[in-house]
N, C-alpha and C positions, 0 to 999 in steps of 0.2 A: 292603510287605505284612507283616502281623503273622505272626510265627513262633511255634510251640510248640517250646520248647528244653528238652531234658533236660540237667541239670547234676548230675553225681555225681562223687565221688571213690571210687575203688576201689583195692584192692591189686593187685599184679602178677598174683596168681592169681585175680583177678576178684571178690573179696568187697567189698561195700559196707558191711558191718558185721560185727563179730566174732560169736562164738557167742551172745552175749547182746544183747538190744535195746539200742541206743545205745552199743555198744562201738565207738567211733570213734577210739580212741587213735592209730591209724595216721595220722589226719589231721595230727597234729603233726609227722610226719616230712616232709610235703610242704608244709606251710604256710610262707609267707614273704612278702616284699614283693611278689613277682610275683602270687601268688594273691590277696593283699589287693587289689592294683590290679585284677585281673580281676573279683574279687567286686564291687568298687565299680562298675566299668564295667557289669557285668551288671545290678546293682540299679538303676542310673540308667536303663537301657534297658528296664526292666520296667513294664508296665501292671499286671500281676497276678503274684502268686506262687501256684502251684497245689500242693496237698498232698492226700495221703490222710490218714486219721485218725491213724495212729501217728506219722507224720512231723510232722504238724501239732501234736500234743500235745507232742512232744519239742522242736520248734522254739520253740513258745510258751513252754514252761517255761524254755528257755535265753535267748532273745532279750529277753524282757520284763525280765530281770534284768541283761542285758549293757549295757555302756557303749561309746561310740565311734560313729564315722560309719557303720560297717556296721550296728550295732545300731539306730541312728536310722533308717536306710533300711529294715531288715527290719521294724521296728515301724510305719512309716508307710505302706508300699506296701500297696495292697489285696491281700487274700488270699482265696482260694477253697479251702475244704476239702470234699472229697467223702467223705461217710460216711452209712451207713445206721444207724449205732449212736449217734453223737453227738446230743445233744439241743440243745446250744448251742455257739457258737463265739465265745468272749469275747476272744480276742487282738484288739488294735486293728485296725480296718478288715477284719474277717473276715466272710465270708459262707458259711454252711453250705448245701450242696446235697446232697440225698439222691437225686436223680433220675439219669438216664442221663448219666454223666460225659462220654462221647464226644460225645453230642448237644450238651451244654452247651458243651464246648470248641469244637466246630465253629461253633456260633453266636457265641461270644465272639471267635473268630479273625476273624470278619467285622466285629465291632463295635469292636475295640480299635485304638488308634493305635500302640502300642508292643508289644514282645514279651511272651509269656507264658512263665514259667519254672517247670518242675517240679524241685524239689529233693528228693532221696531218693525216697520214695514208690514203692518197687519194685512193689508190687501194682498201684497205679494206673498206673504207667508201662507195666506189662505190657499193660493194657487199651489204652492209647494206641498202643503198638507194634502190637498185633494189629489195631487199627482204622486203621492208617496215618496217625496224626495228628501224629507228631513230624516237624518240618521239619529239626531239627538235633539232634545228639547231641554234647554236650561232656563229655568224660570225662577227669578228672584221675587219673593213675596214680601212686600212692604207691610208692616203691621198697622195698616190703616183700612178702615171701611170708608170708601169715598162716597158711596151712595148714588153716584151717577157718573157717567163718562162714556168712554168708548171701550167696549170689551175687546180683549185680545182675540178670543175665539167666538166668532159670531154664530148665530143660529144658522143652520143649513150646511155647516162645514161637515166634511166626511167624518164618520165615526172612526176612531183609531183606538186600538188597545196598546197600551204602553207598559214598559217595565221600568220600575224604579231602579236607578243605578246608585244614587247617593242623595243624602240630605246633608246640608250644612247649616246648623243654627248660627246666626250671627249675633254678635254682642249688641247690635242695635235693636234686636227683637225680631228681625226679619229671618227669612229662611231661603236657602238656594236649593232647589230641587233639580235633579238631573234625571231624565228619562230617555230610553231608547224605544224604538218601535218594537212591539212585541211580535214574536213570530206568528204568522197566520195559522189559524186552527181550522 
């Protein structure tokens, strides 16, 4: 069955970016062969990459200029960007949708053969969390306390019980945690 999977890297204190948009310097502290392998596995298992506008624009700016196997996959995999303000989505294999994101994802989950991945996209992820659409949460934790920035999970988000699927300690000192939604009680 197709899963909607969140993939994010955060600091130990819960920030997925620093005080400025695209302040992701802490990613360097956790990146290594293990995360490269995981990234390739995830991309090979993806039918679509799902983005909100801000993440889409930043990812497109980066990956269209990058080289290597990850860049090749990022540029070739079909992408869906949800936005009410973008007029066009020009990154290779991108589709712009301005309608109801949750309804579109629910439909796509029934039509896809492989998984759907949401990278970054905290605002869009909040919508999917509140609408119970994520099947799995994959969170990489960088061994850094940033002190300030933008939290991945904002106050006011719907409460969710999760079940731990796996942990992976990285040689860089980071950890990858995988959770699924816990059954309703």
